[in-house]
Every structure is written in C-alpha cells, then in structure tokens.
C-alpha positions in Angstrom: 0.1 0.1 -0.1 1.4 3.3 -0.8 1.4 5.6 2.1 1.5 9.3 2.8 5.5 8.3 2.9 6.0 7.2 -0.4 4.5 10.0 -2.0 7.0 12.8 0.2 9.9 10.7 -0.8 8.6 10.8 -4.4 8.5 14.5 -4.0 11.8 15.0 -2.4 13.7 13.1 -4.8 12.0 15.5 -7.7 13.3 18.0 -5.5 16.5 17.0 -5.4 16.4 16.7 -9.2 15.3 19.8 -9.9 18.2 21.4 -7.9 20.9 19.2 -9.0 19.7 20.6 -12.3 19.6 24.2 -11.7 23.0 24.1 -10.1 24.7 22.0 -13.1 22.9 23.3 -16.4 24.5 25.9 -18.3 21.4 25.8 -21.2 18.8 27.9 -20.1 15.6 25.9 -21.8 17.4 23.0 -19.3 17.0 25.6 -17.1 13.7 25.8 -17.4 13.1 22.5 -17.0 14.6 22.0 -14.1 12.4 24.7 -12.6 9.6 22.7 -14.1 10.8 19.6 -12.1 11.2 22.0 -8.7 7.6 23.3 -9.2 6.1 19.8 -10.0 7.6 18.1 -6.9 6.0 20.9 -4.6 2.7 20.3 -6.0 2.6 16.3 -5.4 4.1 17.1 -1.6 0.8 19.6 -1.3 -1.8 17.0 -2.9 -0.5 14.1 -0.9 -0.6 16.0 2.2 -4.0 17.1 1.3 -4.9 14.1 0.8 -4.0 12.6 4.0 -5.6 15.3 5.8 -9.0 14.9 4.0 -8.3 18.4 3.2 -8.6 20.0 -0.5 -6.3 23.5 0.1 -3.2 20.9 -1.1 -5.1 20.3 -4.5 -6.2 24.4 -4.9 -2.3 25.2 -3.8 -1.7 22.3 -6.5 -3.9 24.2 -9.3 -2.1 28.0 -8.3 1.6 26.3 -8.6 0.4 24.8 -12.2 -1.0 28.4 -13.5 2.5 29.4 -11.9 4.7 27.6 -13.9 2.2 27.8 -17.3 3.0 31.8 -16.6 6.7 31.4 -16.3 7.1 28.9 -19.3 4.9 31.2 -21.5 7.2 34.5 -20.4 10.4 32.5 -20.2 10.0 30.8 -23.8 9.3 34.4 -25.3 12.5 35.7 -23.6 14.5 32.4 -24.9 13.4 33.2 -28.2 14.5 36.6 -28.1 17.4 36.1 -26.8 18.2 33.3 -29.0 17.5 35.4 -32.5 19.7 37.8 -30.8 22.8 35.9 -29.8 22.0 32.4 -31.3 23.0 30.0 -28.2 21.0 29.8 -25.3 24.0 29.4 -23.4 24.2 30.6 -19.7 27.9 32.3 -20.1 26.7 34.4 -22.7 24.8 36.1 -19.9 27.5 38.1 -19.0 27.6 40.5 -21.5 24.1 41.6 -19.4 26.2 43.0 -16.7 26.1 46.8 -16.1 
C-alpha cells in the first residue's frame, strides 16, 4: 500500500533532481525544465498532504502552482526566443554580456 511517506519521498527526490539540474545546467532551456520539476515536486507534496489530511487546500495550492508554472513558461519561452534570435545560443555563460 502506498502511504504519505512514499509520496513525500517522491516529492523530495524530484525536488533534489530539480535543484541539481538548476545548479549544473548551462543551457537556459534546461534551466526552465529544472524549475518545472521543482514546481511539480512541490505540487505532489501539497496534493499528498492534502489527501492525507482530507482537505482540499493542498489541491488548490497545486492548481495555483500549475498556473504559476504556466505563466513562467509563457514568459520564459518568449525571452528565450528573443535571446536566441539575438545571440544564436542559449548558453548561460553568454549572459555575462548583460552585466551593467
């Protein structure tokens, strides 16, 4: 039987993978993917705890996180396209050009 601990371990593992992805990636697109993994792991945790407590607040927070993730992707992909058109790369080391 799957318990709350299993879901929280899955959520923790996804969070660690996302943080590791954010720390190790040099590509902006992969950085956005790692951010999505982190947001998904938090959603899994909220839904699991909400289900365990018999409350719908966890699911409401998960829907809110999905909306935040969707807006982050919409804005981020637009910025990525503009950056790629200008510099023909998505390498994070090239962002040092933007220092002012």
